N, CA, C, O and CB atoms as a CASP TS submission, in Angstrom:
PFRMAT TS
TARGET T0000
AUTHOR 0000-0000-0000
METHOD Language model
MODEL 1
PARENT N/A
ATOM      1  N   UNK     1      -4.934   1.252  -4.639  1.00  0.00           N
ATOM      2  CA  UNK     1      -5.298   1.193  -3.252  1.00  0.00           C
ATOM      3  C   UNK     1      -5.707   2.559  -2.728  1.00  0.00           C
ATOM      4  O   UNK     1      -6.738   2.709  -2.073  1.00  0.00           O
ATOM      5  CB  UNK     1      -4.161   0.640  -2.444  1.00  0.00           C
ATOM      6  N   UNK     2      -4.887   3.540  -3.027  1.00  0.00           N
ATOM      7  CA  UNK     2      -5.200   4.879  -2.528  1.00  0.00           C
ATOM      8  C   UNK     2      -6.510   5.383  -3.121  1.00  0.00           C
ATOM      9  O   UNK     2      -7.282   6.055  -2.437  1.00  0.00           O
ATOM     10  CB  UNK     2      -4.061   5.857  -2.854  1.00  0.00           C
ATOM     11  N   UNK     3      -6.766   5.065  -4.383  1.00  0.00           N
ATOM     12  CA  UNK     3      -8.003   5.504  -5.027  1.00  0.00           C
ATOM     13  C   UNK     3      -9.234   4.866  -4.399  1.00  0.00           C
ATOM     14  O   UNK     3     -10.313   5.457  -4.412  1.00  0.00           O
ATOM     15  CB  UNK     3      -7.963   5.184  -6.508  1.00  0.00           C
ATOM     16  N   UNK     4      -9.082   3.679  -3.855  1.00  0.00           N
ATOM     17  CA  UNK     4     -10.229   2.994  -3.260  1.00  0.00           C
ATOM     18  C   UNK     4     -10.522   3.507  -1.859  1.00  0.00           C
ATOM     19  O   UNK     4     -11.493   3.086  -1.230  1.00  0.00           O
ATOM     20  CB  UNK     4      -9.983   1.493  -3.219  1.00  0.00           C
ATOM     21  N   UNK     5      -9.671   4.429  -1.361  1.00  0.00           N
ATOM     22  CA  UNK     5      -9.833   4.965  -0.010  1.00  0.00           C
ATOM     23  C   UNK     5      -9.791   3.849   1.034  1.00  0.00           C
ATOM     24  O   UNK     5     -10.378   3.988   2.107  1.00  0.00           O
ATOM     25  CB  UNK     5     -11.153   5.740   0.100  1.00  0.00           C
ATOM     26  N   UNK     6      -9.103   2.747   0.734  1.00  0.00           N
ATOM     27  CA  UNK     6      -9.035   1.596   1.626  1.00  0.00           C
ATOM     28  C   UNK     6     -10.447   1.167   2.024  1.00  0.00           C
ATOM     29  O   UNK     6     -10.800   1.150   3.203  1.00  0.00           O
ATOM     30  CB  UNK     6      -8.190   1.923   2.881  1.00  0.00           C
ATOM     31  N   UNK     7     -11.213   0.834   1.051  1.00  0.00           N
ATOM     32  CA  UNK     7     -12.620   0.497   1.246  1.00  0.00           C
ATOM     33  C   UNK     7     -12.798  -0.709   2.157  1.00  0.00           C
ATOM     34  O   UNK     7     -11.932  -1.581   2.241  1.00  0.00           O
ATOM     35  CB  UNK     7     -13.281   0.231  -0.090  1.00  0.00           C
ATOM     36  N   UNK     8     -13.912  -0.739   2.819  1.00  0.00           N
ATOM     37  CA  UNK     8     -14.235  -1.905   3.635  1.00  0.00           C
ATOM     38  C   UNK     8     -14.525  -3.075   2.708  1.00  0.00           C
ATOM     39  O   UNK     8     -14.924  -2.891   1.558  1.00  0.00           O
ATOM     40  CB  UNK     8     -15.448  -1.621   4.576  1.00  0.00           C
ATOM     41  N   UNK     9     -14.322  -4.269   3.219  1.00  0.00           N
ATOM     42  CA  UNK     9     -14.512  -5.479   2.423  1.00  0.00           C
ATOM     43  C   UNK     9     -15.661  -6.296   2.972  1.00  0.00           C
ATOM     44  O   UNK     9     -15.901  -6.316   4.179  1.00  0.00           O
ATOM     45  CB  UNK     9     -13.233  -6.319   2.393  1.00  0.00           C
ATOM     46  N   UNK    10     -16.359  -6.959   2.094  1.00  0.00           N
ATOM     47  CA  UNK    10     -17.414  -7.845   2.547  1.00  0.00           C
ATOM     48  C   UNK    10     -16.775  -9.109   3.096  1.00  0.00           C
ATOM     49  O   UNK    10     -15.901  -9.694   2.456  1.00  0.00           O
ATOM     50  CB  UNK    10     -18.408  -8.170   1.400  1.00  0.00           C
ATOM     51  N   UNK    11     -17.203  -9.531   4.270  1.00  0.00           N
ATOM     52  CA  UNK    11     -16.674 -10.731   4.910  1.00  0.00           C
ATOM     53  C   UNK    11     -16.910 -11.925   3.990  1.00  0.00           C
ATOM     54  O   UNK    11     -18.060 -12.252   3.698  1.00  0.00           O
ATOM     55  CB  UNK    11     -17.334 -10.962   6.303  1.00  0.00           C
ATOM     56  N   UNK    12     -15.833 -12.590   3.523  1.00  0.00           N
ATOM     57  CA  UNK    12     -16.012 -13.707   2.595  1.00  0.00           C
ATOM     58  C   UNK    12     -16.749 -14.889   3.216  1.00  0.00           C
ATOM     59  O   UNK    12     -17.331 -15.702   2.499  1.00  0.00           O
ATOM     60  CB  UNK    12     -14.671 -14.166   2.090  1.00  0.00           C
ATOM     61  N   UNK    13     -16.729 -14.988   4.538  1.00  0.00           N
ATOM     62  CA  UNK    13     -17.456 -16.067   5.218  1.00  0.00           C
ATOM     63  C   UNK    13     -18.909 -15.683   5.483  1.00  0.00           C
ATOM     64  O   UNK    13     -19.722 -16.531   5.853  1.00  0.00           O
ATOM     65  CB  UNK    13     -16.765 -16.424   6.535  1.00  0.00           C
ATOM     66  N   UNK    14     -19.230 -14.419   5.297  1.00  0.00           N
ATOM     67  CA  UNK    14     -20.598 -13.960   5.497  1.00  0.00           C
ATOM     68  C   UNK    14     -21.017 -13.870   6.952  1.00  0.00           C
ATOM     69  O   UNK    14     -22.210 -13.795   7.246  1.00  0.00           O
ATOM     70  CB  UNK    14     -21.527 -14.860   4.783  1.00  0.00           C
ATOM     71  N   UNK    15     -20.064 -13.875   7.865  1.00  0.00           N
ATOM     72  CA  UNK    15     -20.374 -13.872   9.289  1.00  0.00           C
ATOM     73  C   UNK    15     -20.631 -12.463   9.818  1.00  0.00           C
ATOM     74  O   UNK    15     -21.580 -12.240  10.569  1.00  0.00           O
ATOM     75  CB  UNK    15     -19.245 -14.515  10.065  1.00  0.00           C
ATOM     76  N   UNK    16     -19.777 -11.511   9.423  1.00  0.00           N
ATOM     77  CA  UNK    16     -19.852 -10.197  10.063  1.00  0.00           C
ATOM     78  C   UNK    16     -20.237  -9.053   9.127  1.00  0.00           C
ATOM     79  O   UNK    16     -20.077  -7.887   9.489  1.00  0.00           O
ATOM     80  CB  UNK    16     -18.543  -9.886  10.689  1.00  0.00           C
ATOM     81  N   UNK    17     -20.726  -9.354   7.965  1.00  0.00           N
ATOM     82  CA  UNK    17     -21.098  -8.280   7.048  1.00  0.00           C
ATOM     83  C   UNK    17     -19.878  -7.685   6.377  1.00  0.00           C
ATOM     84  O   UNK    17     -19.341  -8.262   5.432  1.00  0.00           O
ATOM     85  CB  UNK    17     -21.867  -7.195   7.782  1.00  0.00           C
ATOM     86  N   UNK    18     -19.436  -6.530   6.863  1.00  0.00           N
ATOM     87  CA  UNK    18     -18.282  -5.855   6.279  1.00  0.00           C
ATOM     88  C   UNK    18     -17.133  -5.783   7.281  1.00  0.00           C
ATOM     89  O   UNK    18     -17.341  -5.697   8.491  1.00  0.00           O
ATOM     90  CB  UNK    18     -18.667  -4.446   5.810  1.00  0.00           C
ATOM     91  N   UNK    19     -15.927  -5.819   6.746  1.00  0.00           N
ATOM     92  CA  UNK    19     -14.715  -5.699   7.549  1.00  0.00           C
ATOM     93  C   UNK    19     -14.105  -4.339   7.235  1.00  0.00           C
ATOM     94  O   UNK    19     -13.774  -4.043   6.087  1.00  0.00           O
ATOM     95  CB  UNK    19     -13.698  -6.873   7.256  1.00  0.00           C
ATOM     96  N   UNK    20     -13.962  -3.524   8.260  1.00  0.00           N
ATOM     97  CA  UNK    20     -13.388  -2.193   8.089  1.00  0.00           C
ATOM     98  C   UNK    20     -11.871  -2.309   7.936  1.00  0.00           C
ATOM     99  O   UNK    20     -11.264  -3.203   8.526  1.00  0.00           O
ATOM    100  CB  UNK    20     -13.751  -1.274   9.291  1.00  0.00           C
ATOM    101  N   UNK    21     -11.246  -1.421   7.155  1.00  0.00           N
ATOM    102  CA  UNK    21      -9.798  -1.503   6.955  1.00  0.00           C
ATOM    103  C   UNK    21      -9.000  -1.130   8.208  1.00  0.00           C
ATOM    104  O   UNK    21      -7.873  -1.593   8.377  1.00  0.00           O
ATOM    105  CB  UNK    21      -9.391  -0.602   5.811  1.00  0.00           C
ATOM    106  N   UNK    22      -9.565  -0.306   9.078  1.00  0.00           N
ATOM    107  CA  UNK    22      -8.885   0.146  10.295  1.00  0.00           C
ATOM    108  C   UNK    22      -9.926   0.320  11.398  1.00  0.00           C
ATOM    109  O   UNK    22     -11.121   0.458  11.138  1.00  0.00           O
ATOM    110  CB  UNK    22      -8.103   1.485  10.047  1.00  0.00           C
ATOM    111  N   UNK    23      -9.439   0.310  12.628  1.00  0.00           N
ATOM    112  CA  UNK    23     -10.362   0.458  13.753  1.00  0.00           C
ATOM    113  C   UNK    23     -10.821   1.895  13.972  1.00  0.00           C
ATOM    114  O   UNK    23     -11.940   2.132  14.427  1.00  0.00           O
ATOM    115  CB  UNK    23      -9.715  -0.053  15.008  1.00  0.00           C
ATOM    116  N   UNK    24      -9.955   2.853  13.647  1.00  0.00           N
ATOM    117  CA  UNK    24     -10.299   4.261  13.884  1.00  0.00           C
ATOM    118  C   UNK    24     -10.020   5.090  12.632  1.00  0.00           C
ATOM    119  O   UNK    24      -9.289   4.668  11.736  1.00  0.00           O
ATOM    120  CB  UNK    24      -9.504   4.826  15.091  1.00  0.00           C
ATOM    121  N   UNK    25     -10.619   6.274  12.594  1.00  0.00           N
ATOM    122  CA  UNK    25     -10.356   7.193  11.482  1.00  0.00           C
ATOM    123  C   UNK    25      -8.892   7.624  11.467  1.00  0.00           C
ATOM    124  O   UNK    25      -8.307   7.811  10.400  1.00  0.00           O
ATOM    125  CB  UNK    25     -11.270   8.429  11.577  1.00  0.00           C
ATOM    126  N   UNK    26      -8.301   7.783  12.651  1.00  0.00           N
ATOM    127  CA  UNK    26      -6.891   8.181  12.724  1.00  0.00           C
ATOM    128  C   UNK    26      -5.999   7.101  12.117  1.00  0.00           C
ATOM    129  O   UNK    26      -5.054   7.414  11.394  1.00  0.00           O
ATOM    130  CB  UNK    26      -6.476   8.455  14.188  1.00  0.00           C
ATOM    131  N   UNK    27      -6.290   5.839  12.402  1.00  0.00           N
ATOM    132  CA  UNK    27      -5.519   4.738  11.819  1.00  0.00           C
ATOM    133  C   UNK    27      -5.695   4.698  10.309  1.00  0.00           C
ATOM    134  O   UNK    27      -4.742   4.428   9.579  1.00  0.00           O
ATOM    135  CB  UNK    27      -5.939   3.397  12.434  1.00  0.00           C
ATOM    136  N   UNK    28      -6.895   4.961   9.842  1.00  0.00           N
ATOM    137  CA  UNK    28      -7.171   4.965   8.409  1.00  0.00           C
ATOM    138  C   UNK    28      -6.367   6.060   7.712  1.00  0.00           C
ATOM    139  O   UNK    28      -5.750   5.814   6.675  1.00  0.00           O
ATOM    140  CB  UNK    28      -8.675   5.158   8.149  1.00  0.00           C
ATOM    141  N   UNK    29      -6.372   7.257   8.273  1.00  0.00           N
ATOM    142  CA  UNK    29      -5.610   8.361   7.683  1.00  0.00           C
ATOM    143  C   UNK    29      -4.110   8.068   7.703  1.00  0.00           C
ATOM    144  O   UNK    29      -3.404   8.396   6.750  1.00  0.00           O
ATOM    145  CB  UNK    29      -5.899   9.671   8.433  1.00  0.00           C
ATOM    146  N   UNK    30      -3.625   7.458   8.771  1.00  0.00           N
ATOM    147  CA  UNK    30      -2.210   7.095   8.867  1.00  0.00           C
ATOM    148  C   UNK    30      -1.849   6.055   7.807  1.00  0.00           C
ATOM    149  O   UNK    30      -0.811   6.166   7.154  1.00  0.00           O
ATOM    150  CB  UNK    30      -1.884   6.558  10.276  1.00  0.00           C
ATOM    151  N   UNK    31      -2.696   5.056   7.639  1.00  0.00           N
ATOM    152  CA  UNK    31      -2.442   4.012   6.642  1.00  0.00           C
ATOM    153  C   UNK    31      -2.432   4.596   5.231  1.00  0.00           C
ATOM    154  O   UNK    31      -1.559   4.262   4.430  1.00  0.00           O
ATOM    155  CB  UNK    31      -3.500   2.902   6.745  1.00  0.00           C
ATOM    156  N   UNK    32      -3.392   5.462   4.924  1.00  0.00           N
ATOM    157  CA  UNK    32      -3.430   6.080   3.596  1.00  0.00           C
ATOM    158  C   UNK    32      -2.198   6.942   3.356  1.00  0.00           C
ATOM    159  O   UNK    32      -1.643   6.950   2.257  1.00  0.00           O
ATOM    160  CB  UNK    32      -4.699   6.924   3.433  1.00  0.00           C
ATOM    161  N   UNK    33      -1.774   7.663   4.380  1.00  0.00           N
ATOM    162  CA  UNK    33      -0.584   8.499   4.258  1.00  0.00           C
ATOM    163  C   UNK    33       0.651   7.651   3.966  1.00  0.00           C
ATOM    164  O   UNK    33       1.471   8.017   3.125  1.00  0.00           O
ATOM    165  CB  UNK    33      -0.373   9.317   5.536  1.00  0.00           C
ATOM    166  N   UNK    34       0.784   6.530   4.650  1.00  0.00           N
ATOM    167  CA  UNK    34       1.935   5.647   4.438  1.00  0.00           C
ATOM    168  C   UNK    34       1.915   5.027   3.044  1.00  0.00           C
ATOM    169  O   UNK    34       2.963   4.883   2.413  1.00  0.00           O
ATOM    170  CB  UNK    34       1.958   4.544   5.498  1.00  0.00           C
ATOM    171  N   UNK    35       0.738   4.662   2.565  1.00  0.00           N
ATOM    172  CA  UNK    35       0.626   4.116   1.209  1.00  0.00           C
ATOM    173  C   UNK    35       1.048   5.149   0.170  1.00  0.00           C
ATOM    174  O   UNK    35       1.808   4.845  -0.750  1.00  0.00           O
ATOM    175  CB  UNK    35      -0.813   3.649   0.935  1.00  0.00           C
ATOM    176  N   UNK    36       0.554   6.356   0.324  1.00  0.00           N
ATOM    177  CA  UNK    36       0.900   7.411  -0.631  1.00  0.00           C
ATOM    178  C   UNK    36       2.386   7.751  -0.584  1.00  0.00           C
ATOM    179  O   UNK    36       3.000   8.001  -1.620  1.00  0.00           O
ATOM    180  CB  UNK    36       0.075   8.663  -0.355  1.00  0.00           C
ATOM    181  N   UNK    37       2.963   7.760   0.615  1.00  0.00           N
ATOM    182  CA  UNK    37       4.395   8.035   0.744  1.00  0.00           C
ATOM    183  C   UNK    37       5.214   6.973   0.032  1.00  0.00           C
ATOM    184  O   UNK    37       6.136   7.299  -0.715  1.00  0.00           O
ATOM    185  CB  UNK    37       4.800   8.109   2.220  1.00  0.00           C
ATOM    186  N   UNK    38       4.888   5.701   0.255  1.00  0.00           N
ATOM    187  CA  UNK    38       5.634   4.614  -0.393  1.00  0.00           C
ATOM    188  C   UNK    38       5.516   4.699  -1.910  1.00  0.00           C
ATOM    189  O   UNK    38       6.508   4.521  -2.616  1.00  0.00           O
ATOM    190  CB  UNK    38       5.129   3.247   0.096  1.00  0.00           C
ATOM    191  N   UNK    39       4.321   4.967  -2.416  1.00  0.00           N
ATOM    192  CA  UNK    39       4.135   5.075  -3.869  1.00  0.00           C
ATOM    193  C   UNK    39       4.897   6.277  -4.426  1.00  0.00           C
ATOM    194  O   UNK    39       5.528   6.179  -5.478  1.00  0.00           O
ATOM    195  CB  UNK    39       2.634   5.192  -4.216  1.00  0.00           C
ATOM    196  N   UNK    40       4.841   7.404  -3.726  1.00  0.00           N
ATOM    197  CA  UNK    40       5.572   8.597  -4.173  1.00  0.00           C
ATOM    198  C   UNK    40       7.070   8.351  -4.193  1.00  0.00           C
ATOM    199  O   UNK    40       7.751   8.738  -5.142  1.00  0.00           O
ATOM    200  CB  UNK    40       5.255   9.790  -3.269  1.00  0.00           C
ATOM    201  N   UNK    41       7.591   7.710  -3.149  1.00  0.00           N
ATOM    202  CA  UNK    41       9.028   7.417  -3.086  1.00  0.00           C
ATOM    203  C   UNK    41       9.432   6.467  -4.204  1.00  0.00           C
ATOM    204  O   UNK    41      10.473   6.657  -4.833  1.00  0.00           O
ATOM    205  CB  UNK    41       9.401   6.814  -1.720  1.00  0.00           C
ATOM    206  N   UNK    42       8.622   5.448  -4.456  1.00  0.00           N
ATOM    207  CA  UNK    42       8.938   4.495  -5.526  1.00  0.00           C
ATOM    208  C   UNK    42       9.011   5.205  -6.873  1.00  0.00           C
ATOM    209  O   UNK    42       9.940   4.979  -7.648  1.00  0.00           O
ATOM    210  CB  UNK    42       7.887   3.367  -5.577  1.00  0.00           C
ATOM    211  N   UNK    43       8.036   6.059  -7.149  1.00  0.00           N
ATOM    212  CA  UNK    43       8.044   6.809  -8.412  1.00  0.00           C
ATOM    213  C   UNK    43       9.223   7.772  -8.480  1.00  0.00           C
ATOM    214  O   UNK    43       9.840   7.932  -9.533  1.00  0.00           O
ATOM    215  CB  UNK    43       6.732   7.582  -8.582  1.00  0.00           C
ATOM    216  N   UNK    44       9.533   8.411  -7.358  1.00  0.00           N
ATOM    217  CA  UNK    44      10.647   9.358  -7.307  1.00  0.00           C
ATOM    218  C   UNK    44      11.973   8.656  -7.632  1.00  0.00           C
ATOM    219  O   UNK    44      12.764   9.163  -8.428  1.00  0.00           O
ATOM    220  CB  UNK    44      10.720  10.026  -5.915  1.00  0.00           C
ATOM    221  N   UNK    45      12.213   7.504  -7.024  1.00  0.00           N
ATOM    222  CA  UNK    45      13.452   6.778  -7.291  1.00  0.00           C
ATOM    223  C   UNK    45      13.495   6.266  -8.727  1.00  0.00           C
ATOM    224  O   UNK    45      14.553   6.260  -9.355  1.00  0.00           O
ATOM    225  CB  UNK    45      13.604   5.612  -6.316  1.00  0.00           C
ATOM    226  N   UNK    46      12.356   5.841  -9.240  1.00  0.00           N
ATOM    227  CA  UNK    46      12.317   5.356 -10.622  1.00  0.00           C
ATOM    228  C   UNK    46      12.630   6.490 -11.594  1.00  0.00           C
ATOM    229  O   UNK    46      13.377   6.299 -12.554  1.00  0.00           O
ATOM    230  CB  UNK    46      10.936   4.742 -10.944  1.00  0.00           C
ATOM    231  N   UNK    47      12.059   7.672 -11.347  1.00  0.00           N
ATOM    232  CA  UNK    47      12.319   8.824 -12.220  1.00  0.00           C
ATOM    233  C   UNK    47      13.791   9.229 -12.211  1.00  0.00           C
ATOM    234  O   UNK    47      14.303   9.749 -13.202  1.00  0.00           O
ATOM    235  CB  UNK    47      11.457  10.008 -11.795  1.00  0.00           C
ATOM    236  N   UNK    48      14.467   8.990 -11.089  1.00  0.00           N
ATOM    237  CA  UNK    48      15.894   9.306 -10.979  1.00  0.00           C
ATOM    238  C   UNK    48      16.768   8.198 -11.559  1.00  0.00           C
ATOM    239  O   UNK    48      17.994   8.314 -11.570  1.00  0.00           O
ATOM    240  CB  UNK    48      16.268   9.546  -9.519  1.00  0.00           C
ATOM    241  N   UNK    49      16.140   7.123 -12.041  1.00  0.00           N
ATOM    242  CA  UNK    49      16.893   6.012 -12.605  1.00  0.00           C
ATOM    243  C   UNK    49      17.414   5.038 -11.567  1.00  0.00           C
ATOM    244  O   UNK    49      18.233   4.175 -11.882  1.00  0.00           O
ATOM    245  CB  UNK    49      18.032   6.535 -13.397  1.00  0.00           C
ATOM    246  N   UNK    50      16.950   5.164 -10.336  1.00  0.00           N
ATOM    247  CA  UNK    50      17.381   4.285  -9.259  1.00  0.00           C
ATOM    248  C   UNK    50      16.345   3.175  -9.078  1.00  0.00           C
ATOM    249  O   UNK    50      15.565   3.179  -8.127  1.00  0.00           O
ATOM    250  CB  UNK    50      17.581   5.081  -7.936  1.00  0.00           C
ATOM    251  N   UNK    51      16.359   2.237 -10.004  1.00  0.00           N
ATOM    252  CA  UNK    51      15.351   1.181 -10.034  1.00  0.00           C
ATOM    253  C   UNK    51      15.425   0.285  -8.805  1.00  0.00           C
ATOM    254  O   UNK    51      14.393  -0.153  -8.298  1.00  0.00           O
ATOM    255  CB  UNK    51      15.510   0.346 -11.287  1.00  0.00           C
ATOM    256  N   UNK    52      16.623   0.010  -8.325  1.00  0.00           N
ATOM    257  CA  UNK    52      16.773  -0.875  -7.163  1.00  0.00           C
ATOM    258  C   UNK    52      16.024  -0.321  -5.950  1.00  0.00           C
ATOM    259  O   UNK    52      15.269  -1.051  -5.309  1.00  0.00           O
ATOM    260  CB  UNK    52      18.265  -1.064  -6.820  1.00  0.00           C
ATOM    261  N   UNK    53      16.223   0.964  -5.628  1.00  0.00           N
ATOM    262  CA  UNK    53      15.521   1.554  -4.493  1.00  0.00           C
ATOM    263  C   UNK    53      14.020   1.677  -4.768  1.00  0.00           C
ATOM    264  O   UNK    53      13.208   1.547  -3.852  1.00  0.00           O
ATOM    265  CB  UNK    53      16.109   2.926  -4.165  1.00  0.00           C
ATOM    266  N   UNK    54      13.657   1.926  -6.014  1.00  0.00           N
ATOM    267  CA  UNK    54      12.230   1.974  -6.366  1.00  0.00           C
ATOM    268  C   UNK    54      11.575   0.632  -6.062  1.00  0.00           C
ATOM    269  O   UNK    54      10.474   0.585  -5.512  1.00  0.00           O
ATOM    270  CB  UNK    54      12.041   2.340  -7.864  1.00  0.00           C
ATOM    271  N   UNK    55      12.252  -0.458  -6.420  1.00  0.00           N
ATOM    272  CA  UNK    55      11.715  -1.788  -6.129  1.00  0.00           C
ATOM    273  C   UNK    55      11.540  -1.986  -4.623  1.00  0.00           C
ATOM    274  O   UNK    55      10.573  -2.607  -4.181  1.00  0.00           O
ATOM    275  CB  UNK    55      12.639  -2.877  -6.704  1.00  0.00           C
ATOM    276  N   UNK    56      12.479  -1.456  -3.842  1.00  0.00           N
ATOM    277  CA  UNK    56      12.360  -1.562  -2.389  1.00  0.00           C
ATOM    278  C   UNK    56      11.108  -0.885  -1.866  1.00  0.00           C
ATOM    279  O   UNK    56      10.420  -1.427  -1.002  1.00  0.00           O
ATOM    280  CB  UNK    56      13.576  -0.965  -1.722  1.00  0.00           C
ATOM    281  N   UNK    57      10.808   0.307  -2.389  1.00  0.00           N
ATOM    282  CA  UNK    57       9.599   1.024  -1.973  1.00  0.00           C
ATOM    283  C   UNK    57       8.339   0.321  -2.460  1.00  0.00           C
ATOM    284  O   UNK    57       7.349   0.255  -1.731  1.00  0.00           O
ATOM    285  CB  UNK    57       9.626   2.461  -2.495  1.00  0.00           C
ATOM    286  N   UNK    58       8.363  -0.210  -3.695  1.00  0.00           N
ATOM    287  CA  UNK    58       7.196  -0.955  -4.184  1.00  0.00           C
ATOM    288  C   UNK    58       6.970  -2.189  -3.318  1.00  0.00           C
ATOM    289  O   UNK    58       5.827  -2.559  -3.047  1.00  0.00           O
ATOM    290  CB  UNK    58       7.383  -1.365  -5.672  1.00  0.00           C
ATOM    291  N   UNK    59       8.054  -2.826  -2.885  1.00  0.00           N
ATOM    292  CA  UNK    59       7.932  -3.994  -2.023  1.00  0.00           C
ATOM    293  C   UNK    59       7.271  -3.629  -0.694  1.00  0.00           C
ATOM    294  O   UNK    59       6.449  -4.388  -0.181  1.00  0.00           O
ATOM    295  CB  UNK    59       9.307  -4.616  -1.776  1.00  0.00           C
ATOM    296  N   UNK    60       7.628  -2.471  -0.138  1.00  0.00           N
ATOM    297  CA  UNK    60       6.961  -2.014   1.085  1.00  0.00           C
ATOM    298  C   UNK    60       5.476  -1.791   0.839  1.00  0.00           C
ATOM    299  O   UNK    60       4.638  -2.151   1.666  1.00  0.00           O
ATOM    300  CB  UNK    60       7.609  -0.720   1.603  1.00  0.00           C
ATOM    301  N   UNK    61       5.163  -1.206  -0.286  1.00  0.00           N
ATOM    302  CA  UNK    61       3.774  -0.912  -0.624  1.00  0.00           C
ATOM    303  C   UNK    61       2.945  -2.187  -0.765  1.00  0.00           C
ATOM    304  O   UNK    61       1.773  -2.221  -0.390  1.00  0.00           O
ATOM    305  CB  UNK    61       3.707  -0.105  -1.915  1.00  0.00           C
ATOM    306  N   UNK    62       3.566  -3.234  -1.308  1.00  0.00           N
ATOM    307  CA  UNK    62       2.859  -4.496  -1.544  1.00  0.00           C
ATOM    308  C   UNK    62       3.218  -5.563  -0.524  1.00  0.00           C
ATOM    309  O   UNK    62       3.161  -6.756  -0.823  1.00  0.00           O
ATOM    310  CB  UNK    62       3.159  -5.006  -2.934  1.00  0.00           C
ATOM    311  N   UNK    63       3.589  -5.138   0.685  1.00  0.00           N
ATOM    312  CA  UNK    63       3.819  -6.036   1.816  1.00  0.00           C
ATOM    313  C   UNK    63       4.802  -7.162   1.496  1.00  0.00           C
ATOM    314  O   UNK    63       4.583  -8.317   1.862  1.00  0.00           O
ATOM    315  CB  UNK    63       2.509  -6.628   2.269  1.00  0.00           C
ATOM    316  N   UNK    64       5.887  -6.806   0.807  1.00  0.00           N
ATOM    317  CA  UNK    64       6.929  -7.781   0.503  1.00  0.00           C
ATOM    318  C   UNK    64       6.615  -8.728  -0.633  1.00  0.00           C
ATOM    319  O   UNK    64       7.388  -9.647  -0.904  1.00  0.00           O
ATOM    320  CB  UNK    64       7.212  -8.567   1.698  1.00  0.00           C
ATOM    321  N   UNK    65       5.495  -8.520  -1.303  1.00  0.00           N
ATOM    322  CA  UNK    65       5.089  -9.429  -2.380  1.00  0.00           C
ATOM    323  C   UNK    65       5.413  -8.888  -3.776  1.00  0.00           C
ATOM    324  O   UNK    65       5.044  -9.496  -4.780  1.00  0.00           O
ATOM    325  CB  UNK    65       3.603  -9.704  -2.281  1.00  0.00           C
ATOM    326  N   UNK    66       6.096  -7.759  -3.836  1.00  0.00           N
ATOM    327  CA  UNK    66       6.538  -7.214  -5.119  1.00  0.00           C
ATOM    328  C   UNK    66       7.806  -7.955  -5.517  1.00  0.00           C
ATOM    329  O   UNK    66       8.631  -8.260  -4.656  1.00  0.00           O
ATOM    330  CB  UNK    66       6.783  -5.659  -5.039  1.00  0.00           C
ATOM    331  N   UNK    67       7.979  -8.247  -6.790  1.00  0.00           N
ATOM    332  CA  UNK    67       9.179  -8.993  -7.211  1.00  0.00           C
ATOM    333  C   UNK    67      10.463  -8.291  -6.772  1.00  0.00           C
ATOM    334  O   UNK    67      10.536  -7.062  -6.737  1.00  0.00           O
ATOM    335  CB  UNK    67       9.186  -9.175  -8.736  1.00  0.00           C
ATOM    336  N   UNK    68      11.458  -9.086  -6.444  1.00  0.00           N
ATOM    337  CA  UNK    68      12.751  -8.532  -6.060  1.00  0.00           C
ATOM    338  C   UNK    68      13.478  -7.965  -7.263  1.00  0.00           C
ATOM    339  O   UNK    68      13.190  -8.318  -8.407  1.00  0.00           O
ATOM    340  CB  UNK    68      13.609  -9.593  -5.385  1.00  0.00           C
ATOM    341  N   UNK    69      14.417  -7.086  -6.990  1.00  0.00           N
ATOM    342  CA  UNK    69      15.201  -6.469  -8.061  1.00  0.00           C
ATOM    343  C   UNK    69      16.463  -7.280  -8.296  1.00  0.00           C
ATOM    344  O   UNK    69      17.216  -7.555  -7.362  1.00  0.00           O
ATOM    345  CB  UNK    69      15.555  -5.000  -7.719  1.00  0.00           C
ATOM    346  N   UNK    70      16.690  -7.659  -9.538  1.00  0.00           N
ATOM    347  CA  UNK    70      17.903  -8.374  -9.922  1.00  0.00           C
ATOM    348  C   UNK    70      18.568  -7.605 -11.039  1.00  0.00           C
ATOM    349  O   UNK    70      17.889  -7.130 -11.949  1.00  0.00           O
ATOM    350  CB  UNK    70      17.594  -9.837 -10.358  1.00  0.00           C
ATOM    351  N   UNK    71      19.868  -7.471 -10.991  1.00  0.00           N
ATOM    352  CA  UNK    71      20.598  -6.772 -12.048  1.00  0.00           C
ATOM    353  C   UNK    71      21.748  -7.582 -12.540  1.00  0.00           C
ATOM    354  O   UNK    71      22.475  -7.145 -13.432  1.00  0.00           O
ATOM    355  CB  UNK    71      21.091  -5.437 -11.569  1.00  0.00           C
TER
END
């Protein structure tokens, strides 16, 4: 996601051309910052062996659609 710079998407219905990821440049920069923070935190917890908290950060990054952690 971060590598794609949150690219605009082509409207799947073909009505409006492209859909921008955010309304303003400030919102875009804020969203990218939050994505990078969540990914960094997830990797940091994983490197420390704290898989449960890493899963929590990955879940934030993937809007709650990342698999839950079970031990």
